[in-house]
C-alpha positions as CSV (number, residue, x, y, z in Angstrom):
1,M,35.1,-12.9,0.5
2,S,33.8,-14.0,3.9
3,K,35.6,-16.4,6.1
4,K,34.1,-19.8,7.2
5,T,31.2,-19.2,9.5
6,S,31.8,-19.8,13.2
7,P,29.0,-21.7,14.8
8,D,28.8,-18.9,17.4
9,I,29.1,-15.8,15.1
10,L,26.9,-15.0,12.1
11,R,27.4,-11.8,10.1
12,I,24.2,-11.0,8.3
13,A,24.0,-8.3,5.6
14,I,20.6,-6.7,5.2
15,A,20.1,-5.4,1.6
16,Q,17.6,-2.5,1.8
17,L,17.4,-1.9,-1.9
18,N,15.1,-0.4,-4.6
19,P,14.1,-3.1,-7.2
20,T,12.0,-2.3,-10.3
21,V,9.0,-4.4,-11.0
22,G,9.6,-6.5,-14.2
23,D,13.2,-5.5,-14.7
24,V,14.6,-8.9,-13.7
25,A,18.0,-8.3,-15.3
26,A,18.5,-5.0,-13.4
27,N,17.3,-6.5,-10.1
28,L,19.7,-9.4,-10.5
29,A,22.6,-7.0,-11.3
30,R,21.7,-5.0,-8.2
31,A,21.6,-8.2,-6.1
32,R,25.1,-9.3,-7.4
33,Q,26.6,-5.9,-6.5
34,A,25.0,-6.0,-3.1
35,R,26.4,-9.5,-2.5
36,A,29.9,-8.3,-3.6
37,D,29.6,-5.4,-1.1
38,A,28.5,-7.7,1.6
39,A,31.4,-10.1,0.9
40,S,33.9,-7.2,1.1
41,Q,32.6,-6.5,4.6
42,G,32.9,-10.1,5.7
43,A,29.3,-11.1,5.7
44,D,28.3,-14.8,5.9
45,L,24.8,-14.3,4.6
46,I,22.9,-11.5,2.7
47,L,19.2,-11.1,3.2
48,F,17.2,-9.5,0.4
49,T,13.6,-8.4,0.5
50,E,10.3,-10.0,-0.6
51,L,10.1,-10.9,-4.3
52,F,13.3,-8.9,-4.9
53,I,14.0,-10.7,-8.2
54,S,10.6,-9.8,-9.7
55,G,10.1,-6.5,-7.9
56,Y,7.2,-6.1,-5.5
57,P,4.3,-6.1,-6.0
58,P,4.3,-7.8,-9.4
59,E,0.5,-8.1,-9.6
60,D,-0.7,-9.9,-12.7
61,L,2.7,-10.3,-14.1
62,I,2.7,-13.5,-12.0
63,L,0.0,-14.9,-14.4
64,K,2.5,-14.8,-17.2
65,P,4.4,-18.2,-17.4
66,A,7.3,-16.4,-19.4
67,F,7.8,-14.0,-16.5
68,L,7.9,-16.8,-13.9
69,R,10.5,-18.6,-16.0
70,V,12.8,-15.5,-16.3
71,C,12.5,-14.9,-12.5
72,E,13.4,-18.5,-11.6
73,R,16.4,-18.5,-14.1
74,A,17.7,-15.4,-12.4
75,A,17.4,-17.0,-9.0
76,E,19.3,-20.0,-10.2
77,E,22.0,-17.8,-11.6
78,I,22.8,-16.0,-8.4
79,A,22.4,-19.2,-6.4
80,A,25.2,-20.8,-8.6
81,E,27.4,-17.8,-7.9
82,T,27.5,-18.7,-4.2
83,A,30.0,-21.5,-5.2
84,D,32.7,-18.8,-4.8
85,G,32.8,-19.2,-1.0
86,G,31.3,-15.8,-0.4
87,P,28.0,-15.0,1.4
88,G,25.0,-17.2,1.1
89,I,21.8,-15.6,0.1
90,I,18.1,-15.4,1.0
91,I,16.2,-13.8,-1.8
92,G,12.6,-13.4,-2.8
93,V,11.3,-14.9,-6.1
94,P,8.0,-16.1,-7.4
95,L,8.1,-19.9,-8.0
96,K,5.7,-22.1,-9.8
97,R,5.6,-25.6,-8.3
98,S,3.2,-28.5,-8.3
99,S,1.4,-27.0,-5.3
100,G,0.8,-23.7,-7.2
101,T,2.5,-20.4,-7.8
102,H,4.1,-19.1,-4.6
103,N,5.5,-16.0,-3.1
104,A,8.7,-17.6,-2.2
105,V,12.3,-17.2,-1.1
106,I,15.3,-19.4,-2.0
107,V,18.2,-20.0,0.3
108,A,21.5,-20.6,-1.5
109,D,25.0,-21.5,-0.4
110,G,27.9,-23.4,-1.8
111,G,26.7,-22.9,-5.4
112,K,23.3,-24.5,-5.0
113,I,19.8,-23.8,-3.7
114,I,19.6,-25.5,-0.3
115,A,16.0,-24.6,0.6
116,E,12.8,-23.0,-0.7
117,R,10.2,-21.5,1.5
118,F,6.7,-20.3,0.6
119,K,4.6,-17.5,2.1
120,V,1.7,-19.0,4.1
121,D,-0.4,-16.0,5.0
122,L,-1.3,-14.2,1.8
123,P,-2.6,-10.6,2.5
124,N,-5.8,-9.7,0.8
125,Y,-6.8,-6.3,2.2
126,G,-6.0,-2.6,1.5
127,E,-3.3,-2.4,-1.1
128,F,-2.7,-6.1,-1.1
129,D,-4.5,-8.7,-3.3
130,E,-2.0,-11.6,-3.3
131,K,-4.7,-14.3,-3.3
132,R,-5.5,-13.2,-6.8
133,V,-2.2,-14.4,-8.2
134,F,-0.5,-16.7,-5.6
135,Q,-1.3,-19.8,-3.7
136,A,-0.5,-20.1,0.0
137,G,2.3,-22.4,0.9
138,P,0.8,-25.9,1.5
139,D,2.7,-26.5,4.8
140,M,4.0,-24.5,7.7
141,P,7.6,-23.7,7.0
142,G,10.4,-25.3,9.0
143,P,13.8,-23.9,9.8
144,V,16.6,-23.9,7.3
145,N,20.1,-25.1,8.4
146,F,22.5,-22.4,7.2
147,R,26.1,-23.2,8.1
148,G,25.0,-24.8,11.4
149,V,22.5,-22.1,12.3
150,R,18.8,-22.9,12.1
151,L,17.1,-19.9,10.5
152,G,13.3,-19.4,10.5
153,I,12.2,-17.5,7.3
154,P,8.6,-16.2,7.5
155,I,7.7,-13.9,4.7
156,C,6.2,-10.5,5.5
157,E,2.5,-11.1,6.2
158,D,3.5,-14.4,7.9
159,I,4.4,-12.3,11.0
160,W,1.4,-9.9,10.8
161,G,-1.4,-12.4,10.9
162,D,-2.5,-15.1,13.5
163,F,-1.2,-18.2,11.6
164,G,1.4,-18.8,14.3
165,V,4.2,-19.1,11.8
166,C,6.9,-17.7,14.1
167,E,5.8,-19.8,17.0
168,T,5.8,-23.0,14.9
169,L,9.3,-22.2,13.6
170,A,10.5,-21.8,17.2
171,E,8.9,-25.1,18.2
172,S,10.6,-26.7,15.2
173,G,14.1,-25.6,16.4
174,A,14.6,-22.2,14.8
175,E,17.3,-20.1,16.5
176,L,16.8,-16.8,14.7
177,L,14.0,-15.3,12.6
178,V,15.0,-13.5,9.4
179,V,12.0,-11.9,7.5
180,P,12.0,-10.5,4.0
181,N,9.4,-7.8,3.6
182,G,7.6,-5.6,1.0
183,S,5.9,-3.3,3.5
184,P,4.7,0.0,2.0
185,Y,4.7,3.3,3.9
186,Y,1.9,5.0,5.6
187,R,2.1,7.6,8.4
188,G,3.2,5.9,11.6
189,K,4.0,2.6,10.0
190,V,7.5,2.2,11.6
191,D,6.0,2.1,15.1
192,I,3.4,-0.4,14.0
193,R,6.0,-2.7,12.5
194,H,8.0,-2.5,15.8
195,Q,4.9,-3.5,17.7
196,I,4.1,-6.4,15.4
197,V,7.7,-7.7,15.6
198,I,7.8,-7.4,19.4
199,R,4.6,-9.5,19.6
200,Q,6.2,-12.2,17.6
201,V,9.4,-12.1,19.6
202,I,7.4,-12.5,22.8
203,E,5.4,-15.4,21.3
204,S,8.4,-17.2,19.8
205,G,11.2,-16.2,22.2
206,L,13.5,-15.6,19.2
207,P,15.2,-12.4,17.9
208,L,13.8,-11.2,14.6
209,I,15.4,-9.4,11.7
210,Y,13.0,-7.3,9.6
211,A,14.4,-6.5,6.1
212,N,12.2,-4.1,4.1
213,Q,12.2,-2.9,0.5
214,V,12.7,0.8,-0.4
215,G,11.5,2.7,-3.4
216,G,8.4,3.8,-5.3
217,Q,6.1,1.5,-7.2
218,D,3.1,3.3,-8.7
219,E,1.1,4.6,-5.7
220,L,3.1,2.6,-3.2
221,V,6.3,3.9,-1.5
222,F,8.4,1.3,0.3
223,D,10.3,3.1,3.0
224,G,12.9,0.6,4.1
225,A,13.6,1.3,7.8
226,S,14.8,-2.3,8.3
227,F,15.4,-3.2,11.9
228,A,15.8,-6.1,14.4
229,I,14.3,-6.8,17.8
230,G,16.3,-8.9,20.2
231,A,15.0,-11.8,22.3
232,D,14.9,-9.2,25.2
233,K,12.4,-7.1,23.1
234,S,14.9,-4.3,22.6
235,L,15.6,-2.5,19.3
236,V,19.1,-3.8,18.4
237,F,19.5,-2.1,15.1
238,Q,17.6,0.4,13.0
239,M,18.4,1.2,9.4
240,S,17.5,4.5,7.7
241,Q,14.1,5.3,6.1
242,F,13.6,6.1,2.4
243,E,17.3,5.4,1.5
244,E,18.9,2.4,-0.2
245,T,21.6,1.0,2.0
246,L,23.4,-2.2,2.9
247,A,24.2,-2.9,6.6
248,V,26.2,-5.8,7.9
249,T,25.1,-6.9,11.4
250,T,27.0,-9.2,13.7
251,W,25.1,-11.8,15.7
252,K,26.7,-13.9,18.5
253,R,25.5,-16.9,20.3
254,Q,25.0,-16.2,24.0
255,G,24.1,-19.3,25.8
256,D,20.9,-20.6,24.2
257,H,20.0,-17.5,22.2
258,W,21.5,-15.1,19.6
259,A,22.2,-11.5,20.2
260,C,23.1,-8.6,17.9
261,D,26.6,-7.4,18.8
262,R,26.8,-4.7,16.1
263,G,24.4,-2.9,13.8
264,P,23.4,0.6,12.7
265,M,21.1,2.9,14.7
266,S,19.6,5.4,12.3
267,R,17.2,8.2,13.1
268,I,13.6,7.8,11.9
269,P,12.1,11.1,10.7
270,E,9.1,12.8,12.3
271,K,5.7,12.8,10.4
272,E,6.1,15.9,8.2
273,E,9.6,14.9,7.1
274,A,8.5,11.4,6.6
275,D,5.5,12.4,4.5
276,Y,7.6,14.8,2.4
277,R,10.3,12.2,1.8
278,A,7.7,9.6,0.8
279,C,6.1,12.0,-1.7
280,M,9.6,12.9,-3.1
281,L,10.7,9.3,-3.4
282,G,7.4,8.2,-5.0
283,L,7.6,11.0,-7.6
284,R,11.2,10.4,-8.3
285,D,10.8,6.7,-8.9
286,Y,7.6,7.0,-10.9
287,V,9.3,9.5,-13.3
288,N,12.6,7.6,-13.5
289,K,11.3,4.1,-13.6
290,N,8.9,5.0,-16.4
291,G,11.5,6.7,-18.5
292,F,10.4,10.3,-18.4
293,K,13.3,12.8,-18.9
294,N,11.5,15.7,-17.2
295,V,8.2,17.1,-15.8
296,V,6.0,20.0,-16.3
297,L,3.3,21.5,-14.1
298,G,1.0,24.4,-13.9
299,L,2.2,26.9,-11.2
300,S,-0.8,29.0,-10.1
301,G,0.6,30.9,-7.2
302,G,-1.3,28.6,-4.8
303,I,0.0,26.2,-2.2
304,D,-0.7,22.9,-3.9
305,S,1.2,23.7,-7.1
306,A,4.0,25.3,-5.1
307,I,4.6,22.2,-3.0
308,C,4.4,20.0,-6.0
309,A,7.0,22.2,-7.7
310,A,9.3,21.9,-4.6
311,L,8.8,18.1,-4.6
312,A,9.6,17.9,-8.3
313,V,12.8,19.9,-7.9
314,D,13.9,18.0,-4.9
315,A,13.2,14.7,-6.6
316,L,14.6,15.4,-10.0
317,G,16.7,18.6,-10.0
318,E,15.8,22.0,-11.2
319,E,16.9,21.3,-14.8
320,R,14.3,18.6,-15.2
321,V,11.3,20.8,-13.9
322,R,9.3,23.2,-16.0
323,C,6.7,25.4,-14.4
324,V,4.0,27.2,-16.4
325,M,1.8,30.1,-15.2
326,M,-1.4,30.3,-17.3
327,P,-3.1,33.5,-16.3
328,Y,-6.6,34.7,-17.2
329,R,-8.6,37.8,-16.3
330,Y,-9.2,36.5,-12.7
331,T,-5.5,35.8,-12.0
332,S,-4.4,38.3,-9.4
333,K,-1.1,40.2,-9.6
334,E,-0.4,38.6,-6.2
335,S,-0.6,35.2,-7.7
336,L,1.6,36.1,-10.7
337,K,4.2,37.4,-8.3
338,D,3.9,34.4,-5.9
339,A,4.3,31.9,-8.8
340,E,7.4,33.8,-10.2
341,D,8.9,34.0,-6.7
342,C,8.4,30.3,-6.1
343,A,10.0,29.3,-9.4
344,R,12.9,31.6,-8.9
345,A,13.5,30.3,-5.4
346,L,13.5,26.7,-6.8
347,G,15.7,27.7,-9.7
348,C,13.5,25.9,-12.3
349,R,12.3,27.0,-15.7
350,Y,9.3,29.3,-15.6
351,D,7.1,30.2,-18.5
352,I,3.9,32.4,-18.8
353,V,1.3,31.2,-21.3
354,P,-1.9,33.4,-21.2
355,I,-5.1,31.5,-21.7
356,A,-7.5,34.3,-22.8
357,E,-7.5,33.4,-26.5
358,P,-8.3,29.6,-26.0
359,V,-10.9,30.3,-23.3
360,E,-12.6,32.9,-25.4
361,G,-12.4,30.7,-28.4
362,F,-14.3,27.9,-26.5
363,Q,-16.8,30.5,-25.4
364,N,-17.3,31.8,-28.9
365,A,-17.7,28.2,-30.2
366,L,-20.4,27.5,-27.6
367,A,-22.1,30.9,-27.7
368,Q,-25.0,29.7,-29.9
369,L,-25.6,26.5,-27.9
370,F,-25.4,28.4,-24.5
371,E,-27.5,31.3,-25.6
372,G,-30.1,32.2,-22.9
373,T,-28.3,30.4,-20.1
374,Q,-26.6,31.9,-17.1
375,A,-22.8,31.8,-16.9
376,G,-21.5,29.6,-14.1
377,I,-19.4,26.6,-13.3
378,T,-19.3,25.5,-17.0
379,E,-17.6,28.6,-18.0
380,E,-15.2,28.4,-15.0
381,N,-14.3,24.9,-16.0
382,L,-13.4,26.1,-19.5
383,Q,-10.5,27.9,-17.9
384,S,-9.3,24.8,-16.1
385,R,-9.7,22.7,-19.3
386,A,-7.8,25.2,-21.4
387,R,-4.9,25.0,-18.9
388,G,-5.0,21.2,-18.9
389,T,-4.9,21.1,-22.7
390,L,-1.9,23.4,-22.8
391,L,0.0,21.3,-20.3
392,M,-0.8,18.2,-22.2
393,A,0.4,19.9,-25.4
394,I,3.7,20.8,-23.8
395,S,3.9,17.2,-22.5
396,N,3.3,15.8,-26.0
397,K,5.8,18.1,-27.7
398,F,8.7,17.8,-25.3
399,G,8.1,14.4,-23.7
400,S,7.5,15.9,-20.2
401,M,5.3,14.1,-17.8
402,V,2.6,16.4,-16.4
403,V,2.6,16.6,-12.6
404,T,-1.0,17.0,-11.4
405,T,-1.5,18.9,-8.1
406,G,-4.8,18.2,-6.4
407,N,-4.8,17.4,-2.7
408,K,-6.9,14.8,-0.9
409,S,-9.4,17.3,0.4
410,E,-10.2,18.4,-3.2
411,M,-10.2,14.9,-4.6
412,S,-12.5,13.8,-1.8
413,V,-15.3,16.3,-2.6
414,G,-14.8,16.6,-6.4
415,Y,-13.3,20.1,-6.1
416,A,-11.3,19.4,-9.3
417,T,-12.1,19.5,-13.1
418,L,-11.9,16.4,-15.2
419,Y,-9.7,17.0,-18.3
420,G,-8.5,20.2,-16.7
421,D,-6.5,20.5,-13.5
422,M,-6.9,16.7,-13.1
423,N,-4.8,16.1,-16.2
424,G,-1.4,14.5,-15.6
425,G,0.6,11.4,-15.2
426,F,1.3,11.4,-11.4
427,N,0.2,13.4,-8.3
428,P,2.7,13.5,-5.4
429,I,0.2,15.1,-3.0
430,K,-2.9,13.1,-3.9
431,D,-3.1,11.5,-0.4
432,L,-2.4,14.6,1.6
433,Y,-5.3,16.6,3.0
434,K,-5.0,20.4,2.6
435,L,-3.9,21.1,6.2
436,Q,-1.2,18.4,5.7
437,V,0.0,20.2,2.5
438,Y,0.4,23.4,4.6
439,A,2.3,21.4,7.3
440,I,4.9,19.9,4.9
441,S,5.2,23.2,3.1
442,R,6.2,25.0,6.3
443,W,8.5,22.1,7.1
444,R,10.3,22.3,3.7
445,N,10.9,26.0,4.1
446,N,13.0,25.1,7.2
447,E,14.6,21.9,6.2
448,V,16.2,20.1,3.2
449,P,15.5,16.4,3.3
450,P,18.3,13.9,2.7
451,G,18.8,13.2,-1.0
452,A,16.9,16.3,-2.1
453,L,18.3,18.1,-5.2
454,G,16.6,21.4,-4.5
455,P,18.0,24.5,-2.7
456,S,17.9,25.2,1.0
457,G,16.0,28.2,2.5
458,E,12.5,29.4,1.8
459,V,11.4,27.7,-1.4
460,I,7.6,28.4,-1.0
461,P,7.0,32.1,-0.5
462,V,5.4,32.8,2.9
463,N,2.6,34.7,1.1
464,I,1.5,31.5,-0.6
465,I,1.2,29.8,2.7
466,E,-0.6,32.6,4.5
467,K,-3.1,33.8,1.8
468,V,-6.6,32.6,1.6
469,P,-6.8,29.7,-0.9
470,T,-8.6,30.3,-4.1
471,A,-9.0,28.7,-7.6
472,E,-9.3,32.2,-9.1
473,L,-12.0,31.1,-11.6
474,R,-14.2,34.2,-10.9
475,E,-14.0,37.5,-9.2
476,N,-13.1,37.4,-5.4
477,Q,-13.5,33.6,-5.3
478,T,-12.2,31.6,-2.3
479,D,-12.4,27.9,-1.6
480,Q,-14.6,28.5,1.4
481,D,-17.3,29.9,-0.9
482,S,-18.3,26.3,-1.7
483,L,-16.5,24.3,1.0
484,P,-16.4,24.3,4.8
485,P,-13.2,25.7,6.3
486,Y,-10.4,23.1,5.8
487,E,-10.1,22.6,9.6
488,V,-13.7,21.3,9.5
489,L,-13.6,19.6,6.1
490,D,-10.4,17.7,6.7
491,D,-11.6,16.3,10.0
492,I,-14.9,15.2,8.6
493,L,-13.2,13.6,5.6
494,E,-10.7,11.7,7.8
495,C,-13.6,10.4,9.8
496,L,-15.5,9.3,6.7
497,V,-12.5,8.0,4.6
498,E,-9.8,6.7,7.0
499,N,-12.1,5.7,9.9
500,E,-15.4,4.8,8.1
501,M,-17.4,6.6,10.8
502,G,-21.1,7.1,10.7
503,V,-22.8,10.5,10.6
504,D,-23.9,10.4,14.2
505,D,-20.4,9.7,15.5
506,I,-19.0,12.5,13.4
507,V,-21.7,14.9,14.7
508,A,-20.8,13.8,18.2
509,R,-17.3,15.2,17.6
510,G,-18.9,18.6,17.4
511,H,-19.6,18.9,13.7
512,D,-22.8,20.3,12.2
513,R,-25.1,17.5,10.9
514,E,-26.0,19.2,7.7
515,T,-22.4,19.9,6.9
516,V,-21.4,16.3,7.6
517,M,-24.2,14.9,5.4
518,R,-23.3,17.4,2.6
519,V,-19.6,16.3,2.7
520,E,-20.6,12.6,2.7
521,N,-22.7,13.2,-0.4
522,L,-19.9,15.1,-2.1
523,L,-17.5,12.3,-1.3
524,Y,-19.8,9.7,-2.9
525,I,-20.7,11.6,-6.0
526,A,-17.1,12.4,-6.8
527,E,-16.1,8.7,-7.1
528,Y,-16.4,8.8,-10.9
529,K,-13.8,11.6,-11.0
530,R,-11.4,9.7,-8.8
531,R,-11.6,6.7,-11.0
532,Q,-10.2,8.9,-13.8
533,A,-7.5,10.6,-11.7
534,A,-3.7,10.1,-12.0
535,P,-2.1,7.8,-9.5
536,G,-0.4,9.4,-6.6
537,V,1.7,8.5,-3.5
538,K,0.0,6.7,-0.7
539,I,0.6,8.5,2.6
540,T,-2.4,7.7,4.8
541,K,-3.7,4.3,5.9
542,K,-6.5,4.5,3.3
543,N,-5.8,6.2,0.0
544,F,-8.1,6.5,-3.0
545,G,-7.5,3.6,-5.4
546,R,-5.9,0.6,-3.8
547,D,-7.3,1.0,-0.3
548,R,-10.8,2.4,-0.9
549,R,-12.9,0.9,-3.6
550,Y,-16.4,2.3,-3.5
551,P,-18.9,1.9,-6.4
552,I,-19.5,4.8,-8.7
553,T,-23.2,4.0,-8.9
554,N,-24.2,4.3,-5.2
555,R,-27.3,5.5,-3.6
556,F,-26.5,4.8,0.0
557,R,-26.4,7.8,2.3
558,D,-26.0,7.6,6.1
559,R,-29.1,9.4,7.5
560,G,-28.1,8.6,11.1
């Protein structure tokens, strides 16, 4: 247990943990264990993340009175346990009060709750819609006196917006800002958080501790990477990304301010590693938190299914991954070899299930109806739908979740078949453009990410990376028969999706106007497919689903 807090030294444990939305009992148990670990390291206070008791984001669970009661009881239980003389706690919990239902934290010490604080600035953009279920705190929060130290406790968005919460806390006598967060990953987010915090440090003159959740929750991946910025605007500690960890930091009073005397300084991965680890963590938690024992996916010999197989093995282990090659007359010997080589390199189960009989059965059943028509995309889609049906049958029979494998380039322009290759429970690469898929594939062949359960070395055969991409639904087919080169397509899509640029501005980047207008049209008309697609990990600043909500019925086109 911790010793009595000195007025000049405060040991703060940051609990960067992975709660599960709705599993209040498990989250409480995790909090208890973390507090015990913090006590054994001499911590005076343990800081948990935003809405840790409920899991974040709880979405419409907040509308259930029974859920709120269970969460508050759990908070009261762990607050009572602080009577043991160990660390005090700051922990996030939804609270229903006379002023409304709030995204809140409690501060507990000496066996009782000594303060409650409510989030003032409720985010309502992108992946966030907290105004749907919460009411903003009715007043600006004041500091909390914890063992003689005045702590300011803004909650996540309170430091992102322009409400002046941190400045108000400083003016009210706060000495140190401690911030519980539920901040999901997108590429480059760590640098953005640092910039936001530095701005608040400059405005308030106070050091700030930023504690962030880790783990996957549906499409969102919380990457941790908790840190602190000192009053001198320097990075005073940095915790690891994508990993659960508990760090005890030592803060000392130096004159009229507090400084961090000791804390970790972990490496933050570069973009390909970060993207890969986000996809791996998102897939792992989706499978495990939803109770699936294993997964199955179609392994075609192409890059998308190969990287998904690698992610699955890294996330779950080879014994929980089953790959199925489903060849037809257009499947090349090269693809058969590449798929087998990939499965062998990963060490997972590999089955071959030919689809000639079901495809020809569909064709025979439809022959009279289709008489006199030209064969084309309809017949090609029968191949994809036969494969999708077989994968779902394997899923139903063995309880395996189907991993779907379409990348963001394909999902953007509808280069995917409903009830075929779009079948599945979760898509780890849904928010990665094709060129990004190639980039993380090359990275994975050279590196093994921390926590990965798969093998080292080349797990994606070089031939898969180097060959011309094709769906192999007809003779000599390539993706570029119907799509611009991916170097062109991905740049246009990023302009349209992430940056909401107009056609004229995209053309000014050097793209052909007709191509840009065609891609924009494909993007709009594929909306109905995306509404029926499996969820997938958010990697970019604007993913399909939570971030981008366009109407299916939509006649707008930008004519420049």
